[in-house]
N, C-alpha and C positions, 0 to 999 in steps of 0.2 A: 562385846569385843568383836572388832572387824576380823573376818576370816577370808583368806585368799588361798588360791591354789599354789601360786608361786610368788614370793617376794624377791625382787632383785635389788640389791644394795649397790648403788652407783649408777651413773648415767653417761658413761663414755661408750666407745665403740664396742667393747666386749660385753658390757652390761646390757646395752640396748639390743645387741645381737641375741643375747640370752633371752631377753623379754619377748622378742619377735619369734624366736625358735620355740619358746614355751607355748605361745598362742598357737603356732602352727601345729604343735604336737598335741593340741587338745586341751590345754589348760584354760579353764573358764575365766577366772579372775586373776590377772597378773598385775602386780603393783611394782613400780620403780620408785625407789627412795633416792632422791637427789639432795645431798647435804647442802649444796650451794643454792642461793636464790636463782630464780629463773634467768636473770640477766648474766649470771656467771656459770650457767649450766654446761655440761659436756665434758668435764674432767680434762685430762691431758689431751684427749682427742682433738678438741678445739684448737690446740696450739701446735698440732702436728702438721707435717707436710702431706699427710694423706697417702703416703707411699705404701704399696703392698709388694712384698717379695713372693713370687709365685713360681712353682715348678711347672714347666710346660715343655712339650716336645716339638711344637711347630708354631710358626707365626700365625697360622689359622686359628689356633686356640686363643692367642692374644686378641685377634680380631673379633672373636666372639664376645670379648669383654668391651672392646672399643671399636665397634664396626665402622664408625665414621673416620677412624684414623687411616683407613685404606687410602683416603684422598690426600693424606699428608705426604708431601714429597720426601722420599728417603726413609719413611717410617718402616716399611716392610723390609727394605734392603738391609737395614741396620740391625734387624732382630737376629740374635743368636739363640738357639734353643738352650733351655736351662732345665735339663731333665732332673729327676729326683736325686740321682747320684751326685750331680753337681751341687745341688742345694745341701745334700748331706756333707759333701767334702768341705764346702765353705763353712757350714755350721761347726763341724768338728775342728777345722783349722782356727776359726775365730775363738772357740771356747777351750782351746788346748785339749780337745777330745774329752771334755768333762760334761758335755751336754747329756741330759738324761735320755738314753736311747729310745725308750718307749715314748716319751713325750715328743722327742724330735721326729720320730716316725709318724706320729699322729699329725703334727704340724705340717710336715712336708707332704705326706700322703693325701692330706685333705686340702692343701692350699688352693689348687685350681678349682676344685669342686665348690669350695666355700666362697671363692670370689664369684663364681657363676651364680651361686645361691644368693649372694648379696645383690647381684644385678636383678634377680627375680624379686627381691624384696623392695626394689626401687632405688638402690644405690647405683649411681652413674659414675663411670670412670673416664679418664682421659689420659693421653700420653704424658708422662712425667718429664716433659722437655726441660724444665728449668731445674730439675733435681739430678744433675749429673750427666745429662745427655750432651754429646758433643758432635757437631757436624763435621764429618771427615769425607771430603769429596762429595759424592752425590748421596751419601747415606748418613743417617743419624746413628751414631755409635752409642749404644745403650749400656749402662752398667749391667752386668749379667744378672738376670732375674728380677731387676728393679725397673720395670718399664711402665707400669700403670699406677696412677694415683686417683683418688676420689676427685670428682669435679669440685673446683674451689677448695682443694686441699682439705685440711682438717676442719676448717669452718664449715665447708660444704658437707663433709662426711657426717659431722655432728648433726647438722640440720636435717639431712636426709634420713638418718637413723630415727630422730625424733618424729619426723613425718611418717616413717614406716610404722613406728610403734603406735602412733595415733590412729593410723588406718586400721591397725589390728585390734584396736580397743584396749590398749595397755593404759592403765592409770599411772600418772606421774605426780608425785608430791614433791614440791620444792621446799627448800629450807627445812628439811626434815632429816636430820642425822640419825642413823641407827647407833645406839649406844651399848646394846647388849643383846646377845643371842638367847633365846628362850629354849630350854630343853624340857622334855617331859620325863616322867618317871622311868621310862625305858632308855633314856639317853638320846632320844631322837630330837633333832632340832625342829621346833614346832612354831617358830616365829621370831620376832625381834621386838625389843623395847626401843621406842623412838622418842625424840624430843622435838616438839614443834611449838607453835604459838599457844597451843592449849595446855602445854605442860609435858609431862612424861607419861607415856602409856604404852600398852602392849598391843601388837598386831600379830595374829596367828596365821599360820600357813602350813600347807603340807610339805613344802620345801623352801629353802632359802638359797639364793645364789649370791655369793659375794663377788662383786666386780668393781670394787671401789678403790683400786690403786694401791701403790706401795707406800713406803715411808719417806719418799724423797722430799716432801715439803716439811717434814718434822725435824727441826734442827737438833733436838735432843737425841732422837734415834739415829740420825746421821752421825753424830759424834760417837754414839755408843757402838754402832756396827761398822761404820766406815772409817772412823777416827779423824784426827786432825788432817787437813783444814776443812773437812767437809761440812762442818757446822757453819762455816762462813760462805758456802757455795751459793751462787745464784741458782734459782730454780726456774727452769725453762717453761714450766707449765703452771697448772692450777695451784693455788695456795691451800686447797682443801684436801689434798692427799696426805693426811696426817697419820696414816697407819691404823685407822679405826677398824677396818676389816681384819687386818692381821691380829691386832690386839684382841678383838672379840673371839676370833677362832682359837688363838693360843690359850685363852682363858678357859675354854672347854676341852682342851686336850688335843688340838690339832698339832700335827708334826711340822716343825719348820724344815724347809727343804731348799736346796740350792745354795748359791754363794751370797751369804748375808753380808760379806765384806766387799761386795762388788756392786757396780751400778753402770748404767748408761749415762755418759757425760760427754758433752759436745763442745768443740771450740765455738764460742760466741763472742759477740761484741763486748769488749771489756766494760763499756758504759751501759750495758743492758740493765733493766731494773731488777730488783730482788726477786720478783716473781714474774711469770709470763705476762706480756702485754697483749690484751685482747685484740688489739688492732694489728700489731706487728706479727703476732703468733710466732711462727718458726723463723721469721725473717731476720732474727739476730744471729742466725747460724753463719759461720765463716769456714767453709769446707773446701776451698780451692787451694789449700796449702800444698798439695803435691806439685804445683807448678812454681813454687817459690821456696823460700827458706823460713823457718821459724826460729827465732832467737830470743833468749830470755834476758832478764835485766842484767845478768852478769856478762852479757855479750856472747853467750855460747849457744850453739845448737844442742838440742836435747832429745830429738827423735829423728828417725829416718823418714823424712817427709814423703819420700817416694816408695815407702815399703810396699804399698798396694794402692788400689783405687780408694778414694775417700770413704765410700760406703763400707769398706772393710777395715777402716782404721779410726774413723771419727769418734766412735762410741768409747774408745779407750784413750784417744789423744786429749779429750777434754779433761779427764782426770789427771793426766800427766802435766798438762798446762797448769791446772789448779795447784799442783804441788811444786811449781817453780817459785822462785823468790817473789813475794808479793802476789802470787797467784795470777801473774800476767806474763804474756809473751807478745812478740810482734811477728806478724806475717809480712814478709817483704817480697815484692814482685818488681819485675822490670816491665817496660812497655811491650815487649814481645808477647807476653801472655795476658795482658790486661783484658783482651777480648774474650779470654777463656774463663774469667772469673764469673761464678754464678751470679744471677741477678740480685741475690740477697745482699751482696756487698754494697749495693747502691743505697741501702738504708742508713749508712753512716759515711762521713767524710774521712778519707784516709789522710795521713801525713804524706806530703808530696814534695819532691825536690829534684833538681836537675842533675845532682851528683850524689853518689852513694855516701861519701863522707858528710855531705850536707844533710842528707836524710838522717843518718845515724846521729848527727849532732842535735837533731830536733826531738829525739826520743829519750825517755827516762831509762838510760842504759849505760853500761860501762863502754864508753865510746872506743877506747883503744882496743879492748878485747874484741868488740864487735867487728871493727874493721879488719882485725887480724883473722877472725873467723870467716868473714866474707872473702877476703883475699885468698885464704887457703882453699876455700871452696872453689872459687873461680879458677884457681891454678890446677885443680884436679877434675873439673867438670867437663862435660861435652863429649864423652866417649860413646858415640853411637848416634842414632837418628831419632829425632823427636817425633812422637806420635801421641797426641793428647787423648786419643780414644781408647788406649789399652796400655798395659804395662809394656814399656818399650825398651827396657834394658839400657836406656841412656843413663849412664852411671858416673859416679866419681871413682877415682882410683887413688888409693893411698891414704884416704882419710880414716881415722880411727872410728868415726861414726859416718858411714857412707850415706849417700843418697842413691837409692837403688834404681830409680826410674825417674824420667822427666828432669834429669839433672842438666839443664841448660845453664850457661853462665849468666850471672846477673851483670849485664853490660849495656843495655839499651835504655836511655833516658826517655821520659821521666821515670823516676823510681817512686814506689808507693809503699806505705806500711800501714797495716791495720792492727791496733792493739786488741788482743783477745784474752779471754779468760775461759775457765771451764764451767759450763752450765749443766747441772744435773737434770736428767730427763726422767729416769725411773730407777728404782732399786731392783737388784737381781734376786735378792732373797725373798722367798715366798713360802707357800704351803705345799706339802706333798699331795698330789692328786693321782687318781687312777685313770684308766682309759675312758671312764664315764664322767670324768671331771668331778667325781666325788672327792671331798676332802678326807684324807687319811689321818687317823689319830696316832698318837705316840704308841699305841698298842698294835700298830700296823693294820688295823681294821678300818674300813670306811666309817665315817660318822654319819649315821642315817639322817637324811633330810638336808645335808649341807653340801653345797657345790661351790666351785670357784672358777674364775676365768680372768684373763687379762694379766696385768702386772702381778697379781697375787699368785699366779702359777709359778712355783719355784722349780728350779732345776734345768730350765732350757738354756739360760744364758750364764756364762762364766767368763770373766775377764774382758770380754768383747762381744760384739753383736753384729750380724750382717744387716745393713740398713733395710728397712721395710719389713723385717720379720716380726717386730713387736705388734704392729696393727694386724698383721696376718694371724699371729698367734691369738690375739684378742678375739678376732672373728671366729677362728676355728674352735677354740675352747668355749667361747660364748655360745656358739651354736650347739655344741655338744652338751654343755651344762644346762642350757635352757630346755632342750628336748628331754633330757633325762630327768630333770627336776619336774617337768610336767607329768611324768609317768609315776611319780611318788604317790599322787592321789588318785590315780586311775584305778 
């Protein structure tokens, strides 16, 4: 029987961070089990934008992560400090104050140091210009806390993590799903049962780290925990996140934790495939809706598009769109804001017309109601000054459903509409862990030898999610899990 110091199940950002951290902490033999074949490797990380939300106190700290960005005109001028209390405030606000305070403190308190550690491991960052940055005058206005991403986005992040793991001597096995956790007579997790081309067999280890994602790709679990119409949702990432790790952990008494009825879901191109496209990755996203209107097939608005910056609303708006008639809505813009739409909109062709009534007539929508909705909006919009770089208070007055910011009138031709749906990214429900990333059992005691990280950590996110905090959480808890798992056999 093969024996390892640490076995890591999964091969995304969190899992590979754990494998590298385990080697750094002295684990001799570290094995990564990747369920997917090599050409499909990397989990949801491959499909991500590579964005990290980081608490920091000065632009100089960010420049430590992206030193060459000093040469980018307007980069430093547009940076606003994002101290820990600001990250705390956003996370509490996004989650209706339901975030697990211990886990949130670990995430926020370790965010900058973990990003710097990633740089030490060979992960390179760049300014996240195409992910929400807006040039205002001579400065680039950044979404607060969301300034850097991995070079070449999620594709690059995945490649860099695999390269780092290879340099550290981590063994990776592809097309090797873990199907069961092995426990010894003392109740300690002592390995995993895997299935590969040679059949089903057991691998032993001093510790196991589960970093293999949530249940977002499992239609049956989506129906069970999220309800209708989530079993019909498009999946933005890998088809391989089928809840294997959650199932295995629950089978040996792990405690479910967090919001199992919640998930991260994003407005995406309505014509996106059922699962993530390896070439398009996250470029099916449609997140510039604060500058326009979203109207459903009944011809009605259904959210305050200008409630906040997109990175603070997109993870919940996807689910709201999915629950509209037919699971579809239309994002409508006029020519004034076309230059503000993020580059990802260019991956599909919009419906375009010279007049609003002509545009509406080209959509699968209740035309009369839609025109009434737009006319009522235009009659009440434009109260204030437009500032695309921050919440500007440019609002509607008198509408039952207001638009709180960026409420310019739709009046400048040509007009465009993009059909969108809600694409699920990851599920919020996971496992309870302690500050060492140990999995906690239903008896409230840690399960010896078992750790988890990434999407499987339950309790951080409820209802909503600040953009960039998922990858950051994966790296933070992956680093903690790997280092502590290495100490199991020491």
